[in-house]
C-alpha positions in Angstrom: -84.1 16.3 -50.5 -81.4 14.1 -49.2 -79.1 12.1 -51.5 -81.0 8.6 -51.3 -84.1 10.4 -52.4 -82.3 11.9 -55.3 -81.0 8.6 -56.4 -84.6 7.0 -56.2 -86.0 9.8 -58.3 -83.2 9.2 -60.9 -84.0 5.6 -61.1 -87.7 6.1 -61.3 -87.3 8.6 -64.1 -86.2 7.2 -67.3 -85.8 10.6 -69.1 -83.7 11.9 -66.3 -81.5 9.0 -66.4 -80.9 9.6 -70.1 -80.0 13.2 -69.3 -77.6 12.2 -66.7 -75.9 9.6 -68.8 -75.5 12.0 -71.6 -73.7 14.4 -69.2 -71.5 11.7 -67.7 -70.5 10.3 -71.0 -69.8 13.5 -72.6 -66.5 14.1 -74.4 -65.2 16.5 -72.0 -65.6 14.0 -69.2 -64.5 11.0 -71.1 -61.2 13.1 -71.9 -60.5 13.8 -68.3 -58.0 10.8 -67.7 -56.3 11.8 -70.9 -55.9 15.5 -69.7 -54.6 14.3 -66.4 -52.0 12.1 -68.1 -51.1 15.1 -70.4 -50.8 17.3 -67.2 -48.6 14.7 -65.5 -46.3 14.7 -68.6 -46.1 18.4 -68.7 -45.4 18.6 -65.0 -42.7 16.0 -65.5 -41.1 17.8 -68.5 -41.3 21.1 -66.5 -39.4 19.4 -63.6 -36.8 18.2 -66.1 -36.3 21.7 -67.4 -35.9 23.1 -64.2 -33.3 20.6 -63.4 -31.4 21.3 -66.7 -31.7 25.0 -65.8 -30.1 24.3 -62.4 -27.4 22.4 -64.1 -26.7 25.2 -66.5 -26.7 27.7 -63.6 -24.2 25.7 -61.9 -22.0 25.3 -64.9 -22.1 28.9 -65.7 -21.2 29.6 -62.0 -18.1 27.4 -62.4 -17.2 29.1 -65.9 -17.3 32.3 -64.1 -15.2 31.3 -61.3 -12.6 29.8 -63.8 -12.7 33.1 -65.7 -12.1 35.3 -62.6 -9.1 32.9 -61.9 -7.8 33.4 -65.4 -8.1 37.1 -65.1 -6.2 37.0 -61.8 -3.7 34.8 -63.2 -3.3 37.2 -66.3 -3.0 40.3 -64.1 -0.2 38.3 -62.1 1.5 37.8 -65.3 1.2 41.4 -66.7 2.9 42.5 -63.4 5.6 40.0 -63.7 6.1 41.1 -67.1 6.2 44.9 -66.2 8.8 44.0 -63.6 11.1 42.1 -66.1 10.6 44.9 -68.7 11.6 47.4 -65.9 14.7 45.4 -65.0 15.4 44.8 -68.7 15.1 48.7 -69.1 17.6 49.5 -66.4 20.1 46.8 -67.9 19.8 48.1 -71.4 20.0 51.8 -70.1 23.2 51.0 -68.4 24.5 49.1 -71.3 23.7 52.0 -73.6 25.7 54.5 -71.5 28.7 52.0 -71.3 28.8 51.3 -75.0 28.7 55.3 -75.5 31.5 55.7 -73.1 33.7 53.3 -75.0 32.8 54.5 -78.3 33.5 58.3 -77.4 36.7 57.4 -76.1 37.9 55.5 -79.1 36.6 58.2 -81.2 38.5 61.0 -79.4 41.7 58.9 -79.5 41.6 58.3 -83.1 41.5 62.2 -83.5 44.7 62.2 -81.7 43.1 63.7 -78.5 44.2 62.7 -75.1 41.4 61.8 -72.8 41.5 62.5 -69.1 40.5 59.6 -67.0 37.2 57.9 -67.7 33.7 59.5 -68.9 31.8 60.5 -65.9 28.1 60.1 -65.6 26.4 63.6 -65.1 22.5 64.4 -65.1 20.9 67.6 -66.2 17.3 67.3 -66.6 17.8 63.9 -67.7 19.4 65.1 -70.9 23.1 64.5 -70.6 24.4 61.1 -69.7 28.0 61.5 -69.4 31.0 64.1 -69.7 34.5 63.5 -71.0 37.5 65.7 -70.4 40.1 65.8 -73.2 42.8 67.7 -74.8 43.1 68.2 -78.5 46.0 67.5 -80.6 46.7 71.1 -80.6 46.7 71.3 -76.7 43.2 73.0 -76.2 41.2 71.6 -73.3 37.7 70.4 -74.4 34.7 69.0 -72.7 32.7 66.3 -74.5 29.3 65.9 -73.7 27.2 62.8 -74.7 23.5 62.1 -74.5 23.0 58.4 -75.0 19.8 56.7 -76.3 18.6 53.1 -77.2 16.8 54.6 -80.0 18.0 57.8 -81.6 15.4 59.8 -83.7 15.6 63.1 -85.3 13.3 64.3 -82.5 15.7 63.4 -80.1 18.4 65.4 -81.7 16.3 68.6 -82.1 15.2 68.4 -78.5 18.8 68.0 -77.4 20.1 70.9 -79.4 17.3 73.1 -78.2 18.3 72.9 -74.4 22.0 72.2 -74.9 23.1 75.7 -74.0 20.8 75.6 -70.8 22.5 72.3 -69.8 25.9 73.4 -70.3 25.4 76.3 -68.0 23.8 73.9 -65.5 26.8 71.7 -65.5 29.0 74.6 -65.2 31.0 74.0 -68.3 33.6 77.0 -69.0 35.4 77.2 -72.4 35.2 74.7 -75.4 32.9 71.9 -75.4 31.9 69.2 -78.2 28.3 68.0 -78.1 27.4 64.4 -79.2 24.4 62.2 -79.5 24.6 58.4 -79.2 22.3 55.9 -80.4 22.4 52.3 -80.3 19.9 52.4 -83.0 20.2 55.3 -85.3 17.0 56.2 -87.3 16.9 57.7 -90.8 17.2 61.5 -90.6 19.3 61.8 -87.4 22.6 62.4 -89.4 21.1 65.3 -91.3 19.3 66.7 -88.4 22.6 66.6 -86.5 24.7 68.1 -89.2 22.5 71.1 -89.6 22.4 71.6 -85.7 26.1 71.3 -85.3 25.8 68.1 -83.2 28.1 65.0 -83.4 26.5 61.5 -83.9 27.8 58.3 -82.5 26.7 54.7 -82.9 28.4 51.3 -82.1 30.0 51.6 -85.5 31.9 54.8 -84.4 31.5 58.4 -85.4 28.9 59.0 -88.0 28.6 62.9 -87.8 31.5 65.0 -86.5 30.4 67.6 -84.2 31.3 71.3 -84.0 33.5 72.7 -81.1 31.5 75.3 -79.2 32.5 78.0 -76.6 30.7 78.5 -73.2 
């Protein structure tokens, strides 16, 4: 049956027309325009959401790039700080040894000892910083050893005392010697520890503990 025949049949059959009209005018069919409009709005909202997501991703990408730049800058700053600290340590270290040299010469001269020349820098396992040759007021020749620290703690004193004889042998000292530890900053307990071990203690203020003469 062709399309025209179907249409003629529908027009001739009142009951069939009523059934067809009921289908075409059903709620589902009548709501189709509304559903299409809703879908259109949903699609538009989805496009807006995708656009916002793209913007958020782009912003996050920029933030990540900025963060990487900040980290790189911080690393460069840390490296510069490390270099500055290294230079400062070298300057302070040199200053501490120079201060110790000046202090030990003053202390010995106040004892009435004669100092032979300037204190000489020496190194024995990194423990002894300088050696001073002097003559006592009784005419005895003495080697004065000084270990200088920016911060002098009791543990430093004990460590120095434990290796002192070995260090003296390494330097090649013969005869009497007087060991000192110098601290730009002297911590609590240093003087008591040094007294127990027979070591002298020096600070920028001068001699805080008199050392005991020893013989190699």
